N, C-alpha and C positions, 0 to 999 in steps of 0.2 A: 592512291597516288604514290608514285615511286619516291622514295626518300632521296633528296638531293644532298650530295656530299661535296665538300670543297676539294679541289685538286691539291696535290702535294705542293705545287708551285704557289698556289694561292695561299695556303696555310703558312708556307715559309715566308712569303712577302708580308703577310699580316703580322707575323711574329716580329719581323725586322721593323716594320712600321711602328709597332707598339713600344719598341725599346725594351722588350721583355718585362713590361709592366701592364697590369690589367687595364683594359680600355673601357670598362664599365663606367658610365657616367649617368647620374641622376636617379630620380625616384623609381624609374622602371627597374633598376637593379637593386633597390632597397637602400639607397644612399640619399643624403640630403640633396635638394635641387642644385644642379650645376657643380656637384662635387664628384671627384673621380676616386675609384677604389684604391689604386696604387699598390696592390699586392704584387709581389714578385712572382713571375710566371715559371720560375725554375722549379717550383714545388708541384706544378701541374697546370696545364693549359688546356682549354677547350675552345673550339671555334664556333661562334654563334652567328646565325643569319640576323643581320640588323632588321631587315624586312623579312619576316618569316616566309619560308618556302610555301607554306599553305596559303599565304596571303599574296602570293605572286612574286616573292623575292627570288633572285637568281644566285648563281654561284660566283659572282665577280668579286674582285678584291674590295671594291667599294661597299659591298654588302657583308663582308666578313669582319667579325670582331674577335680579337684574341682576348679572352677573359679567363679569370680564375674559376676554379670549380665551385666555390660557394656562390659567386655571382651568377654562374650559369645555372646552378640548381634553383636559385631564387627566381630568375626570369623564366625558366622553363616551367616551373610549377605554376606561376602566374599565367603564362600563356596557355598552358593546357587547360586550366580552369576556364579561361575566357573562350577558348576554342570549343570545348564541350558544351558550354552554355549556348553558344551560337548554333551548334549542331542541334541541340534540343529545341531551340526556338524555330529553326528551319523545319525540322521534322514535325513539330506540332502544327506549323502553318500549312505544310503540304499534306498532312494527314497520315504520315507514315509512323507516327508515334502512337503506341497503344494508349488508351485511356488508363489513368492510374487506378489501381485497386483502392487507393485511399479516397478516391472520389466517390465510391459507393458508400452510402450511409444506410443505416437501419431505418426502415420506414417507421414513422411515429405510431405509437400504440401497438407495437408488435414485439414479439420475442422470437428467437431462433429455435426451431424444433430440430434437434439433432437426428431424431429418428426419421422424420420425413424430409429432412434437409431443405427446409424452406421456412420463411417467416410466416408466423400465424398470429392472428389478432388476439390480443390479451382481453379476456373477459373481465370487466370491472365488477368488483363485488358491490352489492347494493346494501 
């Protein structure tokens, strides 16, 4: 999927709307519920899709948030973690994910013979 970027006009309007103060609000950005970050954006601003592009978000001003770099780093790390998990679940369900090598277990009562490269039964001493 092609990466969607905000236009220069959208970024400018979002920065004006924010009053040059971070617009990150709530637990999603690592803050207390209903609390705003309030970092000054003159130290660095990043523009974030409120509804992620991968989830159907567009590049409109209503979907653009002007946030500080620490808040953007936090929300991006969280979103990527959720996105990769959903990718793995989807791939496991449609059969495109290879079975894990960790799922293979040594058969009981056997040991691995390196010379023949296979498991062989262990003879029990009487």
